C-alpha positions in Angstrom: 0.0 0.0 0.0 1.5 3.3 -1.1 1.7 6.7 0.6 -0.6 8.1 -2.1 -3.4 5.7 -1.0 -3.0 6.9 2.6 -3.1 10.6 1.5 -6.2 10.0 -0.6 -8.0 8.2 2.2 -7.1 11.0 4.7 -8.2 13.7 2.3 -11.6 12.1 1.5 -12.5 10.4 4.8 -10.3 11.6 7.6 -8.0 10.2 10.2 -10.3 7.4 11.4 -10.4 6.0 7.9 -6.6 5.9 7.7 -6.5 4.0 11.0 -9.1 1.5 9.7 -7.0 1.0 6.6 -3.9 0.3 8.6 -5.7 -2.0 11.0 -7.2 -3.9 8.0 -3.8 -4.6 6.5 -2.4 -5.8 9.9 -5.3 -8.1 10.5 -5.1 -9.4 7.0 -1.5 -10.5 7.7 -2.7 -12.3 10.8 -5.3 -14.2 8.8 -8.4 -12.2 9.6 -10.2 -11.6 6.3 -13.4 -10.0 4.9 -14.2 -7.6 7.7 -17.7 -6.1 7.3 -20.0 -3.8 9.1 -23.6 -4.9 9.2 -26.5 -2.5 9.2 -30.3 -2.8 9.4 -33.0 -0.3 8.3 -36.7 -0.6 9.2 -37.9 2.9 8.1 -36.7 5.4 5.5 -38.1 8.8 4.4 -37.2 10.2 1.0 -37.7 13.4 -1.0 -36.3 11.9 -4.2 -38.2 13.0 -7.3 -37.4 9.8 -9.1 -39.8 7.0 -8.2 -38.4 3.5 -7.3 -40.1 0.3 -8.3 -39.5 -3.4 -8.6 -38.0 -4.7 -11.9 -39.6 -7.7 -13.5 -37.7 -10.3 -15.4 -38.2 -8.8 -18.9 -37.1 -5.3 -17.7 -34.0 -6.7 -16.1 -33.1 -8.6 -19.3 -33.5 -5.5 -21.5 -31.5 -3.3 -19.1 -28.8 -5.9 -19.0 -28.6 -6.1 -22.8 -28.4 -2.3 -22.9 -25.5 -2.4 -20.5 -27.4 -0.4 -17.8 -27.8 -3.3 -15.3 -24.6 -5.2 -14.2 -25.6 -8.7 -13.2 -25.2 -12.4 -14.2 -27.6 -14.5 -16.1 -28.0 -16.5 -12.9 -29.3 -13.3 -11.1 -31.9 -12.7 -13.8 -33.0 -16.4 -13.5 -33.3 -16.0 -9.8 -35.7 -13.0 -10.1 -38.0 -15.5 -11.8 -37.4 -18.1 -9.1 -38.3 -15.4 -6.5 -34.9 -15.7 -4.8 -33.8 -12.1 -5.7 -35.5 -8.8 -6.4 -34.0 -5.8 -8.1 -35.3 -2.3 -7.3 -34.6 0.6 -9.6 -35.2 4.3 -9.5 -36.2 5.9 -12.9 -36.1 9.4 -14.4 -38.7 8.6 -17.0 -36.9 5.9 -19.1 -33.5 6.5 -17.6 -32.3 4.2 -14.8 -30.9 6.4 -12.0 -29.8 3.6 -9.8 -30.6 0.1 -8.5 -30.0 -2.4 -5.7 -30.3 -6.1 -5.5 -32.0 -7.8 -2.5 -32.1 -11.5 -1.6 -35.4 -12.8 -0.2 -33.6 -15.8 1.3 -30.2 -17.2 1.9 -28.3 -16.5 -1.3 -24.7 -16.5 -2.4 -23.6 -14.1 -5.2 -21.1 -15.4 -7.7 -18.4 -13.0 -6.5 -18.8 -13.8 -2.8 -17.5 -16.5 -0.5 -20.6 -16.1 1.7 -24.3 -16.3 1.7 -25.5 -13.5 3.9 -29.0 -13.6 5.3 -31.4 -13.2 8.2 -34.9 -14.6 8.3 -36.4 -11.3 9.5 -35.0 -9.1 6.8 -34.4 -9.0 3.0 -30.7 -8.7 2.3 -29.1 -5.9 0.3 -26.4 -6.6 -2.3 -24.6 -4.7 -5.1 -26.0 -1.2 -5.2 -25.2 1.2 -8.0 -26.1 4.9 -8.6 -25.7 6.5 -12.0 -23.0 9.2 -11.6 -25.3 11.8 -13.2 -27.8 11.2 -10.3 -25.5 11.1 -7.3 -26.5 13.5 -4.5 -30.2 13.4 -5.5 -31.4 10.9 -2.9 -31.8 8.1 -5.4 -30.5 5.6 -2.8 -33.1 6.7 -0.2 -35.9 6.1 -2.7 -34.6 2.6 -3.4 -34.2 1.8 0.3 -37.7 3.2 1.1 -39.2 1.0 -1.6 -37.2 -2.1 -0.4 -38.5 -1.6 3.2 -42.0 -1.3 1.9 -41.7 -4.5 0.0 -40.1 -6.2 3.0 -42.9 -5.3 5.3 -45.4 -6.5 2.7 -43.9 -10.1 3.1 -43.8 -9.9 6.9 -40.1 -8.9 7.2 -38.9 -6.1 9.5 -36.9 -4.3 6.8 -33.5 -4.7 5.1 -30.1 -5.8 6.2 -26.8 -5.1 4.5 -23.1 -5.9 5.0 -20.5 -3.3 3.9 -16.8 -3.9 3.8 -15.3 -1.7 6.5 -12.8 -0.2 4.2 -15.5 0.8 1.7 -15.7 4.3 3.2 -17.9 5.8 0.5 -20.6 3.2 1.0 -20.3 3.5 4.8 -20.8 7.3 4.4 -23.9 6.7 2.4 -25.2 4.3 5.1 -24.7 7.0 7.7 -26.7 9.5 5.6 -29.5 6.9 5.2 -29.6 6.5 9.0 -28.8 2.8 8.9 -28.6 1.2 12.3 -25.4 -0.7 13.1 -25.9 -4.4 13.9 -22.3 -5.4 14.5 -19.1 -6.5 12.8 -18.6 -9.8 10.9 -15.3 -11.2 9.9 -13.6 -14.5 9.1 -10.3 -16.0 9.9 -8.3 -18.8 8.1 -9.3 -21.3 10.7 -12.8 -20.4 11.8 -15.8 -18.3 10.9 -16.6 -15.9 13.7 -20.0 -14.3 14.1 -20.6 -11.4 16.4 -24.1 -10.9 17.7 -25.7 -13.9 16.1 -29.2 -12.8 17.2 -29.1 -10.0 14.6 -27.5 -11.6 11.5 -25.8 -14.7 10.2 -23.0 -15.3 7.7 -22.6 -18.8 6.3 -19.7 -20.0 4.2 -20.8 -22.3 1.3 -18.7 -24.5 -1.0 -20.8 -24.1 -4.2 -21.4 -21.1 -6.5 -25.1 -21.4 -6.3 -26.4 -22.2 -2.8 -29.6 -24.2 -2.4 -31.6 -23.0 0.6 -32.6 -26.0 2.6 -34.6 -27.2 5.6 -33.8 -30.3 7.7 -36.4 -32.4 9.5 -34.6 -34.6 12.1 -34.7 -35.7 15.7 -31.0 -35.1 16.4 -27.8 -33.3 15.3 -25.6 -35.7 13.3 -23.1 -35.7 10.5 -26.1 -35.2 8.1 -26.7 -31.8 9.7 -23.1 -30.8 9.2 -23.1 -32.1 5.6 -26.3 -30.2 4.7 -25.0 -27.0 6.3 -21.7 -27.2 4.3 -23.3 -28.0 0.9 -26.3 -25.8 1.1 -27.6 -22.8 3.0 -29.5 -24.3 5.9 -32.3 -21.9 6.7 -34.7 -24.0 8.8 -34.4 -27.0 11.1 -37.5 -29.0 12.2 -37.1 -31.0 15.3 -39.0 -34.4 15.5 -37.4 -35.5 18.7 -39.5 -37.0 21.4 -41.1 -34.1 23.3 -41.8 -36.3 26.2 -38.1 -36.7 27.0 -36.5 -34.1 29.3 -34.5 -31.6 27.2 -33.7 -29.1 29.9 -32.6 -29.2 33.5 -29.3 -30.4 35.1 -30.0 -34.2 34.6 -30.7 -33.7 30.9 -27.7 -31.5 30.4 -25.4 -34.0 32.1 -26.7 -36.9 29.9 -26.1 -34.9 26.8 -22.6 -33.9 28.0 -21.7 -37.5 28.7 -23.0 -38.6 25.3 -21.3 -35.6 23.7 -24.7 -34.6 22.2 -26.2 -31.2 21.4 -29.9 -30.7 21.4 -31.5 -29.7 18.1 -32.8 -26.5 19.6 -29.5 -25.5 21.2 -27.6 -26.2 17.9 -30.0 -24.2 15.9 -29.8 -21.3 18.3 -26.0 -21.5 18.3 -25.9 -21.4 14.4 -28.6 -18.7 14.1 -30.9 -21.0 12.2 -34.7 -20.8 12.5 -36.1 -23.6 14.6 -39.5 -25.2 14.9 -40.8 -28.2 16.8 -42.6 -30.8 14.7 -45.9 -32.6 15.5 -48.6 -34.1 13.4 -51.0 -31.3 14.5 -48.6 -28.6 13.2 -47.8 -30.2 9.8 -49.9 -27.7 7.8 -48.2 -24.7 9.7 -44.8 -26.1 9.0 -45.6 -26.6 5.3 -46.7 -23.0 5.1 -43.5 -21.9 6.8 -41.4 -23.9 4.3 -43.3 -22.2 1.4 -43.1 -18.8 3.0 -39.3 -19.1 3.4 -39.1 -20.3 -0.2 -37.0 -23.3 0.8 -35.5 -25.1 -2.2 -34.8 -28.5 -0.6 -36.4 -30.3 2.3 -34.2 -33.1 3.7 -35.7 -35.8 6.0 -33.5 -38.0 8.1 -34.7 -40.4 10.8 -38.0 -38.5 10.7 -41.6 -39.8 10.9 -43.8 -40.3 7.8 -44.6 -36.8 6.4 -47.9 -35.7 4.9 -48.3 -34.5 1.3 -48.5 -30.8 2.4 -44.9 -30.9 3.8 -43.6 -33.1 1.0 -44.9 -30.6 -1.7 -43.9 -27.4 0.2 -40.2 -27.2 -1.0 -39.6 -25.4 -4.3 -37.2 -28.0 -5.9 -37.5 -31.3 -4.1 -38.2 -33.1 -0.8 -35.8 -36.0 -0.2 -35.2 -38.6 2.4 -32.0 -40.4 3.5 -32.7 -44.1 4.3 -30.1 -46.3 6.0 -30.2 -49.2 3.6 -29.6 -49.9 0.0 -33.1 -49.5 -1.3 -35.3 -51.2 -2.4 -33.9 -53.6 0.3 -35.3 -53.1 3.8 -37.9 -50.4 3.2 -39.6 -49.4 6.4 -38.9 -47.7 9.8 -36.3 -50.0 11.3 -33.8 -51.2 8.6 -30.8 -51.4 10.9 -31.9 -54.3 13.2 -33.3 -56.2 10.3 -30.0 -56.0 8.5 -28.4 -57.5 11.6 -31.1 -60.2 12.0 -30.6 -61.2 8.3 -26.8 -61.2 8.8 -26.1 -58.8 5.9 -22.5 -58.2 5.0 -23.0 -54.9 3.1 -25.0 -51.9 4.3 -25.3 -48.4 3.0 -27.5 -45.3 2.6 -30.0 -44.2 -0.1 -31.1 -40.7 -0.9 -34.4 -40.7 -2.6 -37.3 -38.4 -3.5 -40.2 -38.4 -1.0 -43.6 -39.4 -2.2 -46.8 -40.9 -0.7 -45.3 -44.5 -0.7 -43.0 -45.5 2.1 -39.3 -45.4 0.9 -40.4 -46.0 -2.8 -39.5 -42.6 -4.3 -37.0 -42.4 -7.2 -33.4 -42.9 -6.1 -31.0 -39.9 -6.3 -27.9 -41.7 -5.0 -26.5 -44.5 -2.9 -23.3 -45.3 -1.0 -22.2 -48.7 0.3 -20.0 -49.8 3.2 -19.1 -53.1 4.9 -21.3 -54.2 7.8 -18.9 -55.4 10.5 -19.6 -58.7 12.3 -21.1 -58.4 15.8 -21.5 -54.6 15.6 -23.3 -52.9 18.5 -26.5 -50.8 18.0 -24.6 -47.6 19.0 -21.8 -48.2 16.5 -24.2 -49.2 13.7 -26.2 -46.0 14.2 -22.9 -44.1 13.9 -22.0 -46.0 10.7 -25.5 -45.3 9.3 -25.1 -41.6 10.0 -21.7 -41.5 8.4 -23.1 -43.3 5.3 -26.1 -40.9 5.2 -23.9 -37.8 5.3 -21.6 -39.3 2.6 -24.6 -40.1 0.4 -26.1 -36.6 0.8 -22.8 -34.9 0.1 -22.5 -36.8 -3.2 -26.0 -36.0 -4.3 -25.7 -32.3 -3.5 -22.3 -32.3 -5.3 -23.9 -33.8 -8.4 -26.7 -31.2 -8.2 -24.2 -28.4 -8.0 -22.4 -29.7 -11.1 -25.5 -30.6 -13.2 -28.0 -28.1 -12.0 -30.7 -30.8 -11.4 -31.2 -34.1 -9.6 -30.7 -37.3 -11.5 -33.4 -39.8 -10.4 -33.7 -43.5 -11.0 -37.1 -45.3 -10.5 -37.1 -48.0 -7.9 -38.3 -51.5 -8.5 -41.9 -52.0 -7.3 -41.0 -55.0 -5.2 -38.2 -55.7 -2.8 -36.3 -59.0 -2.3 -36.1 -58.4 1.5 -38.7 -58.2 4.3 -40.4 -54.9 5.0 -38.4 -53.5 7.9 -41.2 -52.8 10.3 -40.5 -51.5 13.8 -39.9 -54.4 16.1 -39.6 -55.0 19.9 -37.9 -57.8 21.8 -41.3 -59.5 22.0 -41.4 -59.5 18.1 -37.9 -60.8 18.0 -39.0 -63.9 19.8 -41.4 -64.6 16.9 -38.8 -63.8 14.3 -35.8 -65.8 15.7 -36.1 -69.2 17.4 -33.4 -69.0 20.1 -33.4 -72.8 20.4 -32.6 -73.6 16.8 -31.2 -70.4 15.2 -27.5 -70.4 14.0 -25.1 -69.4 16.7 -23.6 -66.7 14.5 -27.0 -65.1 14.2 -27.6 -65.2 17.9 -24.2 -63.7 18.6 -24.8 -60.9 16.1 -28.2 -60.0 17.6 -26.9 -60.1 21.2 -24.0 -57.7 20.2 -26.4 -55.4 18.5 -28.5 -55.3 21.6 -25.3 -54.6 23.6 -26.1 -57.4 26.1 -27.5 -61.0 26.0 -31.3 -60.7 25.9 -32.1 -62.4 29.3 -35.8 -61.7 28.7 -35.8 -64.1 25.8 -33.2 -66.7 26.8 -32.2 -66.5 30.5 -29.0 -67.9 32.0 -29.7 -70.4 34.9 -30.1 -69.4 38.5 -28.2 -66.4 39.9 -26.4 -65.9 36.6 -29.5 -64.3 35.3 -28.9 -61.4 37.7 -25.8 -60.4 35.7 -25.5 -58.7 32.2 -23.7 -60.9 29.7 -21.9 -60.0 26.5 -21.7 -62.4 23.6 -18.0 -62.6 22.5 -17.9 -65.4 19.9 -19.9 -68.1 18.2 -19.0 -71.6 17.0 -21.0 -74.2 15.0 -21.2 -78.0 15.6 -18.2 -78.7 13.3 -16.1 -76.4 15.5 -17.2 -77.7 18.8 -17.1 -81.3 17.6 -20.2 -82.3 19.6 -23.9 -81.9 19.8 -24.5 -80.1 23.1 -27.3 -81.6 25.2 -27.4 -79.0 27.9 -28.4 -75.4 26.8 -26.1 -73.8 29.4 -22.6 -74.8 30.4 -19.9 -73.0 32.4 -16.4 -73.4 31.1 -13.0 -71.9 31.9 -13.4 -69.4 29.1 -16.9 -68.3 30.1 -20.6 -69.2 30.0 -21.7 -71.1 26.9 -25.2 -71.1 25.4 -25.7 -74.2 23.3 -28.3 -75.3 20.7 -28.2 -77.9 17.9 -26.5 -75.4 15.6 -23.6 -74.6 17.8 -22.8 -72.4 20.8 -22.3 -68.8 21.8 -19.6 -67.8 24.4 -20.8 -65.2 26.9 -18.7 -63.2 29.4 -20.0 -60.9 32.2 -20.2 -57.2 31.5 -18.0 -55.5 34.1 -18.4 -51.8 33.0 -19.7 -49.9 36.1 -22.1 -47.8 34.0 -23.6 -50.9 32.3 -23.9 -52.8 35.5 -25.8 -49.8 37.1 -28.1 -49.6 34.0 -28.8 -53.4 34.1 -29.5 -53.2 37.9 -31.9 -50.3 37.2 -33.7 -52.3 34.6 -33.5 -55.7 36.3 -37.1 -55.6 37.7 -38.6 -54.9 34.2 -36.3 -57.6 32.7 -37.3 -60.3 35.1 -41.0 -59.4 34.8 -40.6 -59.4 31.0 -41.9 -55.8 30.8 -38.8 -54.9 28.9 -39.9 -57.1 26.0 -41.7 -54.1 24.7 -38.4 -52.3 24.2 -37.9 -51.3 20.6 -34.9 -52.5 18.7 
């Protein structure tokens, strides 16, 4: 930066501007980039003689062809999609100035960020014809923008101005903009000051889909969607009967390293709503009002037609199996019961039929032997995030979703929700292969005493299945179902045996002791898998 730039800045904007310029250069060397001041405006008076109005698509195209409106073809298309509006002030047929406003989360082609707030429309890329500067053209445009914002139930407008753009900052001062804070980014982390007023989101694609997520928990899917789209709304389907506040609930979440959906949404500055069947129509209206492009469902209940059809581009679901295999609400335990060796995730379009919408993408992974329920859920979430990332990457490249129709029938059972009581009807513990019993017991994370109880006092302990062997390995047909050996307790049936060892984890022992009454009374048979 030369001395001449300092002199020009001092002459035009004063000492404070020179100090800002120096500070900006120092912070840039330290890795702090893109420092912006954020302003809001909820009212604006104007004496401008040149009326401002909303440009329609045809007007925008003609002005662009005439070289009077600087914008991309994408911006023109997004006027038609109702993502952007452009307001211009006119002196008869002469365009005096204009400003672009985003009605939803939107990333311009020359920006690293989508800048948005659900209560405002967001100003971008203003221009005033040099022949009309100083004639309050900008105030006329702002007044019209606020009028339009209020008409669609927004408070007003919000804008971010680079803190070294002193001319624009001076204009903001003249327009009586209210300061909402400072936003900046570093090389390692995006930092948001005063998240309650505005939100900046970094996106990895030139054109950011606005999205809504319907889910009961924060998972890798949430992070993947936030990275590959502009997540504007999160709909919580978690069990409202469970405690989500208070010391006990906070301790449980901390031990499990979990964040509640509501807390995560508040931390990220994303709009949050609680789902229930009774509020489906209200949620559908909210999705439409926010002009959400993409609704993503993960581990959510069956959705009504109103919600499915509310998104502008598509509503999709991520299912933790390789469809059409294991359609239904509980594909994970069924894959364990059937001893599958390959699992995966499928992204498909939502329709009125359960898990039968056209497939947008799939990923596969190995299903490890004797995997626990906790680890299988983690694997499923990882697969789901991977599948969603690939589908969104394809959309970014092609500009549309590529869908493949599913077969009408499936070669596997329908994966209905099952309990331990149902499991007794599905698997015969006296004749089933020992490898299957071992796999199921490991999925349940303890031997199911309710179904097949060890003898005597041994039933008062929790047992973990460690290995299985068939008749050829044992070399004998075991007559007694239970036998204590030097290596542990063995459960035998005509197909082979399962080796059990006591669970010694203090936490699991306490949990088993707590549930022992319901286990021995068989009430725990109603526990879902």
